C-alpha positions in Angstrom: 0.0 0.0 0.0 1.1 3.6 -0.7 0.7 6.1 2.1 0.7 9.9 2.1 1.2 11.6 5.4 0.1 15.0 6.6 1.8 16.3 9.8 0.3 19.5 11.0 1.8 19.8 14.6 5.3 19.9 15.8 6.6 19.0 19.3 3.6 19.1 21.5 2.6 17.1 24.6 0.7 14.7 22.3 3.6 14.5 19.9 1.8 13.9 16.6 5.0 14.2 14.7 6.6 11.4 16.6 3.5 9.2 16.0 3.7 10.0 12.3 7.3 9.0 12.2 6.7 5.7 14.0 3.8 5.0 11.6 6.1 5.8 8.6 8.9 3.6 10.0 6.5 0.7 10.8 4.8 0.9 7.3 8.2 0.9 5.6 9.3 -2.1 7.6 6.2 -4.0 6.5 7.0 -3.3 2.9 4.6 -0.4 2.3 5.6 2.8 0.5 5.5 6.3 2.0 4.7 8.4 -1.1 5.3 11.8 0.7 5.2 13.4 4.1 3.7 16.9 4.0 4.4 19.2 6.9 1.8 21.9 7.4 0.8 24.5 10.0 3.0 24.0 13.1 4.2 20.7 11.6 6.8 22.7 9.6 8.7 23.0 12.9 9.8 19.4 12.2 12.0 20.6 9.4 14.4 22.9 11.1 18.0 21.8 11.9 18.0 24.4 14.8 15.9 22.0 17.0 17.7 20.9 20.1 15.6 18.5 22.2 16.6 17.6 25.8 19.3 15.0 26.0 16.9 12.3 27.2 14.4 12.9 24.4 14.1 11.7 20.9 15.5 14.0 18.1 12.5 13.9 15.7 14.1 16.1 13.0 17.1 13.8 12.7 14.8 10.8 12.6 12.8 12.3 9.7 16.1 13.2 7.9 17.3 9.6 8.3 14.1 8.3 7.0 14.3 10.5 3.9 17.9 9.4 3.2 17.5 5.7 4.0 14.1 5.2 2.2 14.0 8.1 -0.3 10.9 9.5 1.4 9.8 12.9 0.0 9.6 15.4 3.0 7.8 18.5 1.9 7.4 21.7 4.0 4.6 24.0 3.1 6.0 27.2 1.8 3.3 29.5 3.3 3.3 27.8 6.7 7.1 28.0 7.0 7.1 31.7 6.1 4.8 32.5 8.9 6.9 30.7 11.4 10.3 32.2 10.3 11.8 29.0 8.9 14.2 30.0 6.1 15.7 27.7 3.4 19.1 27.8 5.1 17.8 26.2 8.3 16.1 23.2 6.7 17.4 19.9 7.9 18.7 17.4 5.4 16.1 15.7 3.4 13.4 18.4 3.6 12.3 20.6 0.7 10.0 23.6 0.3 6.9 23.4 -1.9 3.2 24.3 -2.0 -0.1 22.8 -1.2 -0.2 21.3 -4.7 2.1 18.6 -3.3 -0.4 17.7 -0.6 -3.2 17.4 -3.3 -0.9 15.3 -5.4 -0.3 13.0 -2.5 -4.0 12.7 -1.9 -4.4 11.6 -5.5 -1.4 9.3 -5.9 -1.4 7.5 -2.5 -3.9 4.8 -1.5 -4.4 6.5 1.9 -3.7 9.9 3.1 -3.2 9.7 6.9 -3.2 12.9 9.0 -1.4 13.6 12.3 -2.4 16.6 14.4 -5.3 18.9 14.2 
């Protein structure tokens, strides 16, 4: 099965971004495909290499970058959402790219399922 993921929250107490990552990793381990992960609203905060979690916490940005590199997963950051949150091109972590909502629509069309994480 081919999945598209929409992540619309960053590091919050409920951690939808961490849940989305775990879903993606489990799906890939079972032989499924992650067509694209689209980061929207506060989810764009998952794309900045300036993130420094506490030492005893998971580094979700590095996990997403490793997933992109190891499995060729397309990590797309919404251009409008990132502008409103001060995320510039030069602070994007490896594996992330900037694009528009058309990439989300494309994922909804091409994936068998579009799964959302966050509000």
